N, C-alpha and C positions, 0 to 999 in steps of 0.2 A: 865864350865863343860868340862872335858877332855873326849875324846872318847877313849875307849879301844877296841882293835881289838877282834873279836870273836875268832879267831884262832891265836895262836902264830906262828911264822915263821916255827918252826919244825912241828907243827900240819898241817900247810898249805902244806908243802912238803909231809907229810903223806897222805893227802887227794888227792893230785895230783898223787901220786904213786898208790893209790887205783883206781883212775879213769883210769890211764894208764893200770893197770892190767886188768880191765874190758874190755877195748878195745882189748888188746892182747888176752884175753880169747875168745872173740867173733870171732876174726879172726882165731884163732887156731881151734875153734869149727867148723866154716864153712869149713876150709881146711880139717879137720878130716872127716866131712861128705862127702865132695867131693871125698876125697881119698878112701872112702869106697863104693862109687858109687851113691851118692845121685844126682838125676837129677832135678835141679830147674825148668827147662823148662816144664817138664812133671809132675811135682809135685809128684815125687815118686822115687823109687830106680830103676834107669834105667838099670844099668849093675851090679845088685847085684849078686855077685858070688865071685870067688877068683881072681878077676881082680884088686886087690888093688894096688894103686900107692905107692910104698914103700917110695919114696922121700917125697911126700906130707905128708904121715903118720908120717915120722920121724920129719919133720918140725913142724907138728901139735903137736907132743909129746913134742918137745922142747918149743913150744909156751905155752903149758899148764904148763910146769915146770916154765918158766919165769913168767907167770902170777901169779902162786901160791906164788912164792918168793916175787914178787913185792907187792902182796896183804898183806902178813904178815909183810913185812918191813914197809909198810904204816900203818898198824894197830899198830905196835909197836911205830912208831913215833907219832901217834895220842894219844896213851894212856899214853905217858910220860907227866909228869907235867912240 
């Protein structure tokens, strides 16, 4: 009896891309919250106001964009036959 793989190599790459996109999204979400003033030590918005860190905000936005692209490329690879 021959064993057939559950996922083809293309589908495996798609699953890996989706996993990477989730990690990138979580990092970007954390950076986004920190750039807007979330204080993890005090469990709240420590310096909520107009003290946004523009550099972190820009990197978080780029991270969101990359994670969305990776996710949909991964979905496309998984859905191919």
